[in-house]
C-alpha positions as CSV (number, residue, x, y, z in Angstrom):
1,M,0.0,0.0,0.2
2,S,1.3,3.5,-0.8
3,T,2.8,5.4,1.9
4,T,1.5,8.7,0.2
5,A,-2.3,7.9,1.5
6,P,-3.8,9.8,4.0
7,D,-3.6,8.9,7.4
8,N,-7.2,7.4,7.7
9,A,-6.6,5.4,4.8
10,G,-7.7,1.8,5.1
11,D,-9.1,2.6,8.7
12,D,-12.2,0.4,7.8
13,K,-11.3,-3.2,8.6
14,H,-14.0,-4.8,6.4
15,L,-15.8,-3.5,2.9
16,P,-19.5,-2.6,3.4
17,A,-21.9,-5.4,2.9
18,R,-24.4,-4.7,0.1
19,Q,-27.7,-5.2,2.1
20,G,-30.9,-6.2,-0.1
21,P,-31.5,-8.3,-3.3
22,A,-29.2,-8.1,-6.5
23,G,-29.1,-5.3,-9.4
24,P,-28.8,-5.7,-12.7
25,L,-25.1,-5.1,-12.5
26,S,-24.4,-6.9,-9.4
27,G,-20.8,-8.9,-9.8
28,L,-19.5,-6.4,-11.7
29,R,-16.4,-4.2,-11.0
30,V,-15.8,-0.4,-11.6
31,L,-12.9,1.4,-11.5
32,D,-13.8,5.2,-10.9
33,L,-10.8,7.4,-11.0
34,S,-13.0,10.3,-12.4
35,A,-13.4,13.9,-10.2
36,Y,-16.0,16.8,-10.3
37,I,-19.6,15.3,-11.2
38,A,-19.8,13.4,-14.7
39,G,-17.6,10.7,-14.2
40,P,-18.4,10.4,-10.5
41,Y,-21.8,10.6,-10.8
42,G,-21.9,8.3,-13.5
43,C,-20.2,5.5,-11.7
44,S,-22.6,6.1,-9.0
45,L,-25.5,5.6,-11.1
46,L,-23.7,2.2,-12.0
47,A,-23.1,1.4,-8.4
48,D,-26.9,2.2,-7.9
49,Q,-27.6,-1.0,-10.4
50,G,-25.6,-3.0,-8.1
51,A,-21.9,-2.7,-9.3
52,E,-18.9,-2.6,-6.9
53,V,-17.7,0.4,-7.7
54,I,-14.0,1.6,-6.2
55,K,-13.5,5.3,-6.2
56,I,-9.7,5.8,-6.8
57,E,-8.5,9.4,-5.3
58,P,-4.9,10.8,-5.6
59,P,-3.5,11.7,-1.9
60,T,-4.7,15.3,-2.4
61,G,-8.4,13.5,-3.2
62,D,-11.5,14.7,-5.5
63,N,-11.3,18.5,-5.5
64,L,-14.9,18.5,-5.2
65,R,-14.0,17.6,-1.5
66,K,-12.8,21.1,-1.4
67,Y,-15.8,22.6,-2.6
68,P,-17.7,25.2,-0.3
69,S,-20.1,23.4,1.8
70,T,-22.0,24.5,4.8
71,L,-21.3,21.2,6.0
72,E,-18.3,21.8,8.2
73,A,-16.4,18.6,7.8
74,E,-17.4,17.3,4.5
75,S,-18.3,18.9,0.8
76,R,-22.4,18.6,0.3
77,A,-21.5,18.1,-3.6
78,F,-18.9,15.2,-2.9
79,I,-21.3,13.4,-0.7
80,G,-24.1,13.6,-3.1
81,V,-22.4,12.3,-6.2
82,N,-20.4,9.7,-4.7
83,R,-22.8,7.2,-3.0
84,S,-22.3,3.5,-2.5
85,K,-18.6,3.7,-3.6
86,L,-15.4,2.1,-1.7
87,G,-13.0,4.8,-1.0
88,V,-9.3,3.9,-1.8
89,V,-6.1,6.7,-2.2
90,L,-3.6,5.7,-4.9
91,D,-0.8,8.1,-6.7
92,L,0.0,7.0,-10.0
93,K,3.0,8.4,-10.4
94,N,4.1,6.2,-7.7
95,P,5.1,2.5,-9.3
96,Q,4.1,0.7,-6.4
97,D,0.4,2.3,-6.6
98,L,0.6,2.3,-10.2
99,A,1.1,-1.6,-9.9
100,A,-1.9,-1.7,-7.6
101,L,-4.2,-0.2,-10.1
102,M,-3.0,-2.3,-12.8
103,A,-3.5,-5.4,-10.5
104,L,-7.2,-4.0,-9.9
105,A,-7.5,-3.7,-13.7
106,R,-7.0,-7.2,-14.4
107,T,-10.2,-8.1,-12.3
108,A,-12.2,-5.2,-13.1
109,D,-15.1,-4.6,-15.9
110,V,-15.1,-1.0,-16.3
111,L,-12.2,2.0,-15.6
112,V,-13.7,5.5,-15.7
113,H,-11.5,8.6,-15.7
114,N,-11.6,12.4,-16.6
115,F,-8.3,13.0,-17.3
116,R,-7.5,15.2,-20.6
117,P,-6.4,12.9,-23.3
118,S,-2.4,13.5,-22.7
119,V,-2.3,12.1,-19.3
120,P,-3.0,8.5,-19.5
121,P,-0.6,7.3,-21.6
122,R,1.8,9.6,-19.7
123,L,0.5,7.6,-16.3
124,G,0.9,4.6,-18.3
125,I,-3.0,3.7,-18.2
126,A,-4.1,4.9,-22.0
127,Y,-7.1,1.9,-23.4
128,D,-4.4,0.6,-25.4
129,Q,-1.9,-0.1,-22.2
130,L,-4.9,-1.4,-20.0
131,K,-6.5,-3.4,-23.1
132,A,-3.2,-5.4,-22.9
133,V,-3.8,-6.4,-19.0
134,N,-7.3,-7.0,-19.3
135,P,-8.7,-7.2,-22.8
136,R,-12.4,-7.3,-21.6
137,L,-12.3,-4.1,-19.7
138,I,-14.5,-1.3,-21.0
139,Y,-12.5,1.8,-20.5
140,C,-14.5,5.0,-20.5
141,A,-12.8,8.1,-20.7
142,V,-14.7,11.5,-20.0
143,T,-13.5,14.7,-21.4
144,G,-14.5,18.4,-22.0
145,Y,-14.3,18.2,-25.9
146,G,-13.4,14.8,-26.8
147,E,-10.3,12.6,-28.0
148,T,-9.4,14.8,-31.0
149,G,-9.7,18.1,-32.4
150,P,-8.3,21.5,-31.4
151,L,-9.7,21.7,-28.0
152,R,-8.8,18.2,-27.1
153,E,-6.2,19.4,-24.3
154,K,-8.6,22.4,-22.9
155,A,-10.2,21.9,-19.4
156,G,-13.9,21.6,-19.6
157,Y,-16.4,22.7,-17.5
158,D,-20.2,22.6,-17.3
159,Q,-21.0,26.1,-17.5
160,V,-18.0,26.9,-19.7
161,L,-19.7,24.5,-22.5
162,Q,-23.1,25.8,-21.8
163,T,-22.0,29.1,-23.0
164,M,-20.1,27.8,-25.9
165,T,-22.6,25.6,-27.2
166,G,-25.6,28.1,-27.0
167,M,-27.5,27.5,-23.8
168,C,-26.9,30.4,-22.1
169,A,-28.1,32.5,-25.1
170,L,-31.5,31.0,-24.8
171,Q,-32.2,31.4,-21.2
172,G,-34.0,34.4,-20.0
173,K,-35.8,36.9,-21.7
174,R,-35.6,37.7,-25.4
175,G,-32.8,40.4,-26.1
176,E,-31.0,40.0,-22.5
177,P,-28.1,38.9,-21.8
178,P,-27.1,35.2,-21.8
179,E,-27.6,33.5,-18.4
180,I,-26.3,30.2,-16.7
181,I,-28.2,27.4,-16.0
182,Y,-27.5,26.4,-12.4
183,G,-27.5,22.8,-11.1
184,S,-24.7,21.5,-13.6
185,V,-27.0,20.1,-15.9
186,V,-24.4,19.3,-18.7
187,D,-22.6,17.4,-15.8
188,Y,-25.5,15.3,-14.9
189,Y,-26.6,14.7,-18.4
190,A,-23.0,13.7,-19.1
191,A,-23.2,11.1,-16.3
192,A,-26.1,9.6,-17.5
193,L,-24.3,9.0,-21.0
194,V,-21.6,7.4,-18.9
195,A,-24.2,4.9,-17.4
196,A,-25.5,4.4,-20.7
197,G,-22.7,3.9,-22.9
198,V,-21.0,1.5,-20.4
199,A,-24.1,-0.4,-20.2
200,S,-24.3,-0.8,-23.8
201,A,-20.6,-1.7,-24.3
202,L,-21.0,-4.2,-21.3
203,Y,-24.0,-5.9,-23.4
204,E,-21.8,-6.2,-26.5
205,R,-19.0,-7.9,-24.5
206,E,-21.3,-10.6,-23.9
207,K,-21.7,-11.0,-27.6
208,S,-18.1,-10.2,-28.7
209,G,-16.2,-11.3,-25.5
210,E,-14.1,-8.3,-25.8
211,G,-13.9,-4.9,-24.1
212,Q,-13.8,-1.3,-26.2
213,F,-13.2,2.3,-25.9
214,V,-16.3,4.4,-24.5
215,G,-16.1,8.0,-25.3
216,V,-18.2,10.7,-23.2
217,S,-17.6,14.5,-23.3
218,L,-19.2,17.3,-22.3
219,L,-19.4,19.1,-25.5
220,R,-21.1,15.8,-27.1
221,S,-23.3,16.1,-23.7
222,A,-24.5,20.0,-24.3
223,L,-25.4,19.5,-27.8
224,T,-27.5,16.1,-27.1
225,M,-29.5,18.0,-24.7
226,Q,-29.7,20.4,-27.9
227,S,-30.7,18.0,-30.4
228,A,-34.2,19.5,-31.3
229,R,-32.5,22.8,-31.8
230,M,-29.6,21.2,-33.8
231,V,-31.2,21.1,-37.1
232,W,-30.6,23.1,-40.1
233,A,-32.6,22.6,-43.0
234,E,-31.5,22.6,-46.6
235,G,-32.1,26.6,-48.1
236,E,-32.9,28.1,-44.7
237,P,-31.1,30.9,-43.3
238,K,-28.4,29.9,-40.4
239,D,-29.5,32.6,-38.1
240,V,-33.6,31.2,-37.7
241,G,-35.5,30.5,-34.8
242,R,-34.8,27.7,-33.0
243,D,-36.4,28.2,-29.5
244,M,-39.4,26.0,-28.8
245,R,-40.9,28.2,-26.2
246,S,-44.9,28.7,-26.4
247,G,-44.9,32.5,-26.7
248,G,-45.2,32.5,-22.8
249,I,-48.4,31.0,-22.2
250,T,-46.5,28.0,-21.1
251,G,-43.9,29.0,-18.5
252,L,-44.0,30.4,-15.0
253,H,-46.1,33.0,-14.2
254,P,-46.9,35.0,-10.7
255,T,-49.9,34.7,-8.4
256,R,-51.2,36.3,-5.7
257,E,-48.4,34.2,-3.5
258,G,-45.4,32.6,-5.0
259,H,-45.2,31.4,-8.9
260,I,-46.7,28.6,-10.7
261,Y,-45.6,26.8,-14.0
262,I,-48.4,25.8,-16.3
263,S,-48.2,23.9,-19.3
264,A,-51.3,24.1,-21.6
265,N,-50.1,23.2,-25.0
266,T,-52.5,20.7,-26.3
267,P,-56.3,21.9,-27.1
268,H,-57.4,19.7,-24.2
269,F,-54.9,21.4,-21.3
270,W,-55.6,25.0,-23.1
271,Q,-59.5,24.6,-22.7
272,A,-59.2,23.3,-19.0
273,L,-56.9,26.3,-18.2
274,C,-59.1,29.0,-19.8
275,T,-62.0,27.3,-18.0
276,K,-60.2,27.0,-14.2
277,V,-59.0,30.4,-14.6
278,G,-62.6,32.2,-15.8
279,L,-61.4,33.1,-19.3
280,P,-63.6,30.6,-21.4
281,E,-63.3,32.9,-24.2
282,L,-60.1,32.9,-24.6
283,A,-60.7,29.0,-25.4
284,A,-63.7,29.6,-28.2
285,D,-61.3,32.5,-29.6
286,E,-60.1,31.2,-33.5
287,R,-57.0,33.1,-33.1
288,Y,-55.6,31.4,-30.0
289,D,-56.7,27.7,-31.2
290,S,-53.1,26.4,-31.6
291,V,-49.8,26.6,-29.9
292,R,-48.3,28.8,-33.1
293,K,-51.6,31.1,-33.0
294,R,-51.3,31.5,-29.2
295,A,-47.5,32.4,-29.5
296,Q,-48.3,35.0,-32.2
297,H,-50.8,36.3,-29.8
298,A,-48.9,36.2,-26.4
299,A,-48.9,40.0,-26.0
300,E,-52.6,39.6,-25.8
301,I,-53.0,36.8,-23.5
302,V,-50.4,36.4,-21.2
303,P,-51.6,40.0,-19.3
304,K,-55.2,38.5,-18.8
305,L,-53.8,35.2,-17.8
306,R,-51.5,36.6,-15.2
307,A,-54.6,39.1,-13.9
308,A,-56.7,36.1,-13.5
309,L,-54.1,33.6,-11.7
310,A,-53.6,36.9,-9.1
311,A,-57.0,35.9,-7.5
312,R,-55.4,32.4,-5.8
313,T,-51.6,31.4,-4.5
314,A,-49.5,28.9,-6.5
315,L,-50.7,26.4,-4.1
316,E,-54.3,27.3,-4.5
317,W,-54.1,27.1,-8.2
318,E,-52.2,23.8,-8.1
319,E,-55.1,22.1,-6.3
320,L,-57.8,23.8,-8.4
321,F,-55.9,22.9,-11.5
322,G,-55.5,19.2,-10.2
323,E,-54.7,16.5,-13.0
324,E,-56.8,18.6,-15.8
325,V,-54.0,21.1,-16.4
326,P,-50.3,20.2,-15.9
327,C,-48.5,22.6,-13.5
328,S,-46.8,22.9,-10.4
329,A,-45.9,25.7,-7.7
330,A,-42.6,26.6,-7.6
331,R,-41.1,24.9,-4.7
332,T,-37.1,24.4,-3.2
333,V,-35.3,21.3,-3.4
334,E,-35.6,21.0,0.5
335,D,-39.4,20.8,0.0
336,M,-38.3,17.1,-1.9
337,F,-37.1,15.5,1.4
338,D,-40.7,15.0,2.5
339,N,-42.8,15.4,-0.7
340,E,-45.2,12.6,-0.8
341,Q,-44.5,11.6,-4.4
342,V,-41.1,11.4,-3.8
343,L,-41.5,9.4,-0.5
344,A,-43.5,7.2,-2.3
345,E,-41.5,6.1,-5.4
346,D,-38.5,5.5,-2.7
347,M,-36.2,8.4,-3.9
348,V,-35.0,9.3,-0.5
349,A,-32.6,7.1,1.8
350,N,-31.1,7.3,5.0
351,F,-27.5,6.9,4.6
352,A,-24.9,6.2,7.8
353,H,-21.5,8.3,7.5
354,P,-18.4,7.9,9.3
355,T,-18.0,12.0,9.9
356,L,-21.4,13.5,9.6
357,G,-23.3,10.4,11.0
358,S,-26.4,10.2,9.6
359,Y,-28.1,12.2,6.7
360,R,-30.8,11.5,3.9
361,G,-30.4,11.6,0.4
362,F,-31.2,10.7,-3.0
363,T,-31.7,7.3,-4.5
364,R,-32.4,4.9,-6.9
365,P,-33.1,7.0,-10.2
366,V,-34.1,3.9,-11.9
367,R,-36.5,1.2,-10.8
368,F,-36.0,-2.4,-11.8
369,G,-38.9,-4.6,-11.1
370,R,-37.1,-8.3,-10.6
371,T,-33.7,-6.8,-10.2
372,P,-34.3,-3.9,-7.8
373,G,-30.8,-3.5,-6.4
374,P,-29.0,-3.5,-3.2
375,E,-29.3,-0.3,-0.6
376,P,-26.9,2.5,-1.2
377,F,-24.5,3.6,1.3
378,A,-22.8,6.7,1.8
379,A,-20.0,8.1,0.0
380,P,-16.5,7.1,1.5
381,T,-14.2,9.2,3.6
382,L,-10.7,9.8,1.6
383,G,-9.0,6.7,1.4
384,Q,-11.7,4.9,3.9
385,H,-11.3,1.4,2.0
386,T,-7.5,1.4,0.7
387,G,-6.0,-1.1,3.1
388,V,-9.0,-3.7,2.9
389,V,-9.6,-3.3,-0.8
390,L,-5.9,-3.7,-1.8
391,A,-5.4,-6.7,1.0
392,A,-8.6,-8.4,-0.7
393,Q,-6.8,-7.8,-4.2
394,R,-3.7,-9.7,-2.9
395,V,-5.9,-12.4,-1.5
396,D,-7.4,-13.0,-4.6
397,E,-4.5,-13.3,-6.7
């Protein structure tokens, strides 16, 4: 074991037991060398489905551990995207630690990293190098811009890619400055692509017996999210309207107290909305009988709609609309911890953590009827399982 590991490395004498039924990926081993959000959360999605995920960090730890947090001892962001993983510290510049990684790679099914393309060959862990050790290995590289092209070595971050790909230009009001979408949407979508790409490669391996390289980039993620806008028909100008908004009728509206989001694109929902707010004449007006027409006349419709919505609170409108008008009062994420629907779907679990004690967090993004998967466990402290993981590897050899 590396002498560069932190003092608490290997404190755990036993690996955490996965309680509960098997998942569709139970029995598979994933090595997670990635940091920040996209790669790590992609690996957590695999862990949710039963895979054994070993998070391998440098002695300084994943940079996400250092992000601002109101938790005194831990980073809320790190805890949230690294559930159900074993924590191991290895310094890949140290020959002994590199040898330990290669030993793990021989028995692994998947390896995920988010190094820039030039880094893995320099460390001795490029795909071709690991393929020689384990031909069945699924090797997933998460990059900012991809493996080729002039930007291949450029550091990629969620909001940088939002800005580059036009996402920010489409936020906010027309004619106003670009706006960032907070919540790391590009990272989290890339994480979903990691899980989907790895799962597809594992399925193909069942037929061919061979592993392969899987490439996911934030650039691909940002453009995939805009597939409906990334359409340029022959003969039309390049600078053409690609916004899919519905003229302001579908959107957030102020009420007597709070805001409510309303979706009323179909004829049925539009008629129900008009009836519920006391404006049946709008539903009967042929000038407004399609989404396109309503968008053209939004300046006439929206003030009338908002005047009607001012009669009640957002929560009152939500109850009144019921199932007849798709809507939601604007809530905070804190409200979701005790939301009846969230709890009914088992999306929140209790976690026991060595430093935090207990906490509640999200889990189970996908439901499987026959193989629901084991119960989740908390994200590891830095190097928490180094000793026991490497000792178990030596025994297996």
